[in-house]
N, C-alpha and C positions, 0 to 999 in steps of 0.2 A: 559428072560431079567428082571433084577431087577430094581426098581426105588428107588430113595432116595429123601426124603423131603428136601426142601431148608433150613429149620431151623435146620436141622441136620448138614449142612455144615457151616452156618453163625451164629455166636452167637447172642443172642437177644440184642436189643439196650441197655437195662439196664445193660448188662454184658460187653459192650465195655469199654475199658479203656479211660482215659483222652487223651492219645496219639492218640488213634483211632479217637476220636472226633475232635482233632486238625487236624488230617489228612483229615477228611471229609471237614472241613472248609477251610483249606489251603493245597491243594494237593501238593504244592511245599515246600519242607523243608526250614525253615528259615536259610539262610546261616550265619546270624549274621554279625557283623562288623569285618573286617579284622584287624589284629594287627596294632596298631597305630605306625607310623614311625615319630619320632620327626623331626620337621622342622629345617633346618640348622640355620635359624636366631633365633630359640628358644634355641638351645644348644650352639650356639656360640654368646656370647654377642657382640663381635666386629662386626660380620656380621649383627646383629640386629641394632646396632648403625649406621652402614653404610646405611642400608635401610632407617632408620629414617632420616638421613641427606639427602639422595637422595630425599625423598618425600618433605622435607622442602625446599630444593633447587629448585625443580620444581615449588612448589607453590610460592616461592619468585620471580622466573623469570616472572611469569604471570603479576604482576603489571608493571614491566619494559617494557614488550612487549606491554601492553595496552597503556602505556604512549607514546611509540614509534609510535604506531598506530595513536594516536591523533596528534603527531608532524608531521608525514607524511601528514596527512590530511591538516594541515595548512601551512607546509613549502615546500612541493613538488608541483611544478606547475602541473596543470592538463594536460598540453600538453607535459610535459617532457617524454622522452622515454629512454629505456635501450636496447642496442643491446645484445642479448644473443642467442647462438646457431643459428646464421644466421637470427634471427627474431627480429624485433623491438617490444618490449612490452611497454605498458604504465607504466611508473615508479610508479605512484601512485597506480595503480591497483595491480601491482606485489608486492609492499611493503605492501599493505593492506593484501594480501594473506599470505605473510610470517609472518608478526607480529600477525595479528588476528588469522590466522590458527594455528600457532605454540602455541599461548597462550591457545587455546581450547585443542590442542593436549596434552600439558603439564598437564593440569588439569586431563584429562582422564588417562594418563600414571601414574600420581602420585596417583590417586584413585585406580588404579589396583594394583600398587606396595604396597600401604598401605594395601589393602585387602589380598594380597598374602603373604606378608612378615611380617606384623606387627599385624594385627588383630588376635584374638584367633583362635587356630587350633584344637579345640576339635570336635571330630566326635560324632554325636548322631544318634539314630534311633528310630522311633516311628511309630505306626500303623496309617494308614490313617483312617479318620473318617469324617462323613458328616460335612460340614461347618455349623456353627451356630453363632448366635449373642446374645446368652444369657449372662448375667453378668459374669458368671464364665469364659466363653471363652474370653470376653473382658479383664478380669483380667489376664488371662494367657497370652494374647497377649501383654499386657502392661509389664508383667514380662519378656517376651521374648525381648521386645524392650530394657528394662533396662539391660538385660543380654548382648544384642548386644552392647550397649554403653559401658558396662564394658569391654567386650572382645575387643573393638576397641582400648583400651589402651589410650583413650584421657585423662583419669584422670592422668595417669602417664607421658604421653608425651603430655603436654598441648598445645604445638604449633601446633599440627596436626589440631585440630578443627579450631583454629584461622587462620591457613594457608589456609585451605579449604574455610572458609568463606570469607577471604580476596580475594582469587583468583577468586571465583565466583562473588563477588561483583564488583571487578575492571574490570573484563572482560565484564561487561555490559556497561562500559563507551564508548568504541568504537561504540557500537550499537546506543547509545544515540547521539553521535556526528554525525553519519551518517544520523540522522533525518534531519539535516540541509540541506542535498542534496535533500530533498523532496520539497524544495522551500522556499522562504522567508516567515516570519511570516506575516499573512494577516492582519496587522494593517491598520488603515485607510489611513495613508500616502502611504504605499506600494500599497494598492488597487488603490489609486488614480493615481499612476504612472504605473500600470500594467494592470489589467483586466478592469479597468474603463476608460482607455485611448486608443484612436486610433491615427493613424498618420494623420487623417484629421485635417486640420488647414486652417486658412484664406488664400485664394488665390490658394489653391491646385486644380488643374484641375480634372474633372471627366473623366475617360477614360474607353473604352470598356475593359471588363475583359479578353478578348481573344486576341484582336489585340493591345490593349493599345493605340488605336487612341483616341485623344481628341474628345469630343462630343460637337457639336454646337447645340444651342437651335433651330435653324432654320431647322436642319436636322430631328428632332423628329416629328412624326405624332401623331395626337390624337388617343388614344387607344393603342399606342405602349409601350412596356416594354423593357428596356435594363438593363442587368446586368453589373455593373461597379465596378471599384476600384479607389483608389487615384493614381494620376500620380507618386507621390514620392515613391510608392511601389517598383518601378524598381531600386531605389537607395539602397535597402536592399538586403541581400543575405542569403542563407541557412536557418537555423532554424528561424532566426529573420524574414525573409521575409514571411515564411509560417504562423507564428503566427499572424503577422500584416495583412496578406491577409485574414485570417479567421475572424478577428475582424472587418475589415474595409469594407467588401463586402456590396454593396448597390444595390437596384433596383431603376431605374429611370422610371417614368411613366408620360405620357402627357395626360391630360384630359381636357374636355371643362370647362373653368373656371366658366361657368354659371350653371354647374351641380354638383359642389362640394362645400363643406363647408370649408371655410378658416377662422379661428378665427383671431380676430384683432391682437393678439400677434404674429401671423405667416404670416401676409400679405406680408412681404418682404422675406419670406423663399422660395418663389416659383417664377418661371419665366413663365408667360403666361400659367399657368395651368401645368407646369412641376414641379414635386415634387420628392424628393429623400428620400428613407427610408432605414433603415438597412435591410439587407437580412437575418438576423438571428432571428429566432423565439424566442420570450420572454418566451416560455414555457420551452423547454429543449435544445434549440440551433440548431434546424434543419435549413438547408438553405431552403428558401421559394421563389418560383417564379411562382406558379400556378395562373395565372392572369385571372380574369373574367372582360372583358372590359365593359360589360353593367352595372354590379353592382358596379364596382370599388373595388371589393373584392380581397384580396390576401390570398390564402389558403395554409396552411402548410400541406405537404403530410404525416407527421409523425403521428400527433394526431388530425388533422383537425381543428386546431385553425384558425380562419378566422378574417382578419383585414380589416377595411374599409379605403382604402387609400384616398377616397374622403372625409373623415372626420378625418383627422389628425392621421390615423392609429389606431383608437380605435378597441378594440376587440368586434366582433359581435357574435362570436360563438367559442366554444371549451374551453380547459383548461387553455389557456394563461391568465395570471392575469393582464397584463399591456399593454398599447398601444405600437405599434411598434415605436421605436425611429426615429424621422425625422431629416434629415440633412439639415440645412439652406443652400440654394444655391443662386447664382446670376450669372451674366455673366461678362467676362472681356471685354477689349476694342476690341477684335477680335470676340466677340460673342460666345466664348467657355464657357461652363458651369464650374463654379468654386465653391468651398465651401466658404460660407460666414464666417463660423467658424467650429469648430469641433462639434461633438454631444454634446448636452446640458445635456444628461442623459446617463448613462452606457448602452451599447448595450448588447445583448445576454441574457441568462436566469437570472432571479432574484435570489438573495440570501439574507438571513435575515439581514446581517450586513449593507447593502447599504441603503442610504438615498433615500426614494421614494417620498419626498415632491415635487420634480420638475417633476414627471411623469405626462404626459398629461392625463386628464380624459374627457370623453364626456361632453360637456357643458362648458368647460373652455374657457375663452376668451383671 
């Protein structure tokens, strides 16, 4: 058996041709770029003009649809309905979808048509290389951007860029209009009539929050706590009732008048040691009713803010920053507990816009 050395069969590296070196680096032969087929809109001027008009028409329809969206918002009643396919649809919601959705769709279709039928159709091929951020690469990237702008034909067909900018700009108008549905602007007058107001008023009876039975002062015992609501809450319905119930909830406690501190300004806010306070913690708004009879403390279960109901609801522990609002109460001719007025300060968590000058502080008279 004879043997043959490997270098007898394989030429030395220095003797390999350039093609062999290319083969070692790229084992798959470069297929190159296929023969370019001219696009129909490039060889047929009429077809190119039709594509151009199509794009401009779609961009032009977007402002019209955006305006119709705004008109629907203000002109179509929120409770109006449209019967379609055996189902009742809210007219406003349906028209929002048709106008707003179609506007966005037209922008997308116009952009695709622009890229497919109008932009440059030159095919290029280049080798992949590691990404870099050196100045030469940035210069090349800028050159490519400029080439893309040139190939987009916006220089020759000037309305394209304006149409795209106008369509994108006007389609934001419906979104801005919808911000109005997030609620009224929280100016001082609006706050005074909404979040700073409850339905408590002079003469409104205090009723049990479960049975809605009016509460008599003579029925309450020392140390007792009762969760209550205003009697006029039953006159409200649906969403309005839920909102007012959350804001107007109170706790009523009876304590020995000789063991509590009642400032001179609040002497007529209580009835024989019976006091009423907001049930909503002034920290983040949790409902509170953990009552410690011996200390007269009311504890919030969420973050352990503690209020002294025997001292006008001042904070004695925890993150709450202001006293629990107290509801002035008295009795009517039948002995039932009634509100002397509404709350004198806003209930619930604080916020930086509200006026805190009337908040009770320990030591106030």
